[in-house]
N, C-alpha and C positions, 0 to 999 in steps of 0.2 A: 298340613294336618287337617282332617275333617272336623269342622266345628259344629256342624249340625244347625247352622243358621244361614240365612240369606243376607249377604251384605249389600248387594247391588240389585236394583231392578232395571232390566233392559227395556227400552222402548224405542220407537222409530227415531226419536230425537237424540238418543244417547243413553246414558245411564244415570240413575239417581240412587242415593243412599236410602236403605230401609231404616226403620227405627233401630233394629239390631245393629245395622251397619254403622250408624252414628255412634252408638255406645261402644262398639268394637274399636272404631278408630280413635275414640277418646282415650280408651285404655292403652291402645297401641302407642299413641303419642306420648303418654306419660312414661311408658316403658322406655321408649327411645330417648326421651329427655333424661331419665335417670341413668341410662347406660352412658350417655354422653358425659354426665356429671362424674360417674365412676371413672371413666377413662381419663377425664381431665384431672381428677384428683390423684389417681394412683399411677398413671403413666409418667407423670412429671413429679412423682412423690419425692419430697425433700425430707430426709430423715432428721434434718435440723429443726423441723417444726414440732413443738411440744403439743401433745394432745391430752386432754383430760376433761372428764365430765362427772358432775355430782348432781344427784337429785335429792331434794330435801323437803320436809315440811317447812312452814314459814318461821324460821328461827334467825334472829339477828346474829347470833354467835356463828352460824354457818356462813353468813355473808362476810362477817369480820375475818374468819379464817380464810375465806376465798380471797379477800383483799390482801391479807398477809402473804398468801401464796404468790400472788402476782408481784407484790412489792419486794419480797425477800428472795425471789428466785431469779437468777440471771437468765433471761430468755430474750432472744431477738425476734423469734418467730413462734407464734403459738396460736392454738385454736382451743379455747376452753369454754365449757358450758356449765352454767349454774341454773338448775331448773327447780324453782320453788313450785311444787305441784301437789297433786292429790296422793293420798296414801297408797292406793292401789297402783297408781302409775309409777311411784317410786319403786315398788317391788317389781313391777313389769320392766322398768328401765334397767334395773340391775340384772334381772333374770336374762334379758336379751342383750346384755352388754352395751346398751346405749349409755349407761352410766357405770363407772367403776365403783362408786360408793353411793349409798343411800343413807339418809339420816332421818330417824323418826323416833317416836316414843312408844313404849309398851308399859302396861300396868296390869294389875290383877284382873281387870275387866276384859281387856283385849288380848292378854298374853297367849291363851290357848289357841285362839283363832289365828293370830299373826304367826305364832311359832309353827303351827301346822303349815301355813302358807310358805314360810321360809323353808321348811323341810321339803315340801312338795316341789318347790322351785329351785332347789339345790343352792340355797343361800345360807350364809352364816351370819349371826348377829354378835357383835362385840359391844360391851358396855362402854359408855363415855362418862356418864355421871348420873347420880340420883338427885331428884328434886321433889320438893313439896309443891302442890298446886298453888298458884297465885292468881289473884284477880287483877287484870289490867284495866284501869279506868283513867279518864282524863283528870287533870288537877282540878278542874271546875266541877267534877262530879261530887255530889254531897257525901259520897262514901270515901272520898280521897283522904280525909283527915283521920280515918280509922286505922288502927295498927293491926287489926285482925278482923276478918269478915266471916260471917256464917252464911249458909244458903238462904236463910230467912231474910238477911239483909239485902239480898239481890232480887227479891221477888218482884219489885215494881220497876226494874230496869231492863232494857232490851238486851237479850243475850245474843252475842255476835259469834258466828262460826263460819268456817270455810266450807265451800261447796265441795262435795266429794263425788259429784256426777252420779252415774248409775250405781256405783258402789256406796250408796249413801246410808249405810247402816252405822249404828253406834260403834261397832268394832273398828271401823275405818276412820272414825272422827279424829280430827287433829286436836280437839280440845278435851282436856281431862274433864271428868264428871259430865260428859255429854249425855249420858243416859238419864240424868236427873230431869224432872219435868220443868218446863219454863213457860211462864205466862206470856212472855213476849220474845219472839225469836226472829232474827234477821240473818240470812245466809248470804255471804259475799264470796267473790272469787279471787281477791287480791289483798295484799297487806295494806296498801294505801287507802283503799275504801274502808277497810275495817277500822283503821285508826281515825279516819275522818268521821266515821259514825260514832266512835267513842267520844270524840270531842263535840260533835254536833248534836247527838241524841242522848248523851249520857249513857251510852252502851257500855258493855263489859264483855270480856272474854276470859277464859281460863287457860293459863299457860305455865311455863316453867319458872317464871320469875326473873329471867335474865333479860334486861333491857339495855339498849344502846342509844344514847341521845343523838348520835350522828345519824342513825337510821330511823329511830322511832320519834325523834324530837324530844324536847324537854317538857312536853305537856302531858306525858303519860307516866303513871306511877304503878308500881306492882305492890299488892297487899296480900299477905298470906291468907289462905282460905282454911278455916278451922274444920278440917276433915282428916281422917286417919289415912287417906290414900297417899301412896308414894309412887313416883314414876321413874322409869329408867329411860334415859335418852341413849339410843344405841346407833351404831352404824352397821350397815349390812353390805356384804360383798358376795360375789359368786364363789362357791366353794371350789370351782375348777380354775380360778384365776388368783394369782398372787398380786398384791398391791404393787403398783408401779412406784418409781421414785417420787413422782408427783403425788400419788396417792398417799404414800408414807408421810411426805411433808405436810400434806393437807391435814391428815389426822393429828400430826404433831401440833400444828397451829390451832386445830380445833380444841385439843386438850388444853392448850394455853388459854384459850378463851373461857373455858369452863372450870378452871382451877380456882378453888376458893380457899381463902386464908382461914 
């Protein structure tokens, strides 16, 4: 096929690669390697291997459900993926079948934008539970002894949030009340860093209120935020795909994690 580029330069001593040629061979090598991976994976495909993938915002209850899935499902061979990632990437993963299930939150602020994205990408959203916004702080934070917090209480403390990459608008934020102004703000990319900064800098974040000491440690507390906002934690799936047995079990264990007395 005619590419419209020159790959080699001929000279009396032989041939050399052009700049386009170097780039072309780099892409060709990637394609060949990916083809080999596909052949290796599916030529010798064993239907006994369990496959499942979920993408989620940074929620401890999702990790707990994933652990339950592994512990309570009889599997000898499996390849499972748990991706704690950005909001846009969760939607993109489920849209492109990289993940069977996505877990994220919607509220009155982002509902219209995210619902349109779900519709445009042929995704359906199902509710898991409702929650009131809570502030996560370390036990050493001066706010930790309070039973209820206001936005004014938070004014002098660093606000911690997860990086959303190029889709860094308030609509894709993982933190409730992200549209509110903050005097001090720190953006991180992973859960461990966020919790370390809570402890080290008396930072705070806004979340669902569900904590797990095994994952978050016993140094973090959740305090209700005195605002009228309410959030829905939902799971999304592709409208053209039914949940697999693994997916159904995962949702079952997820609901166990968020069932309140």
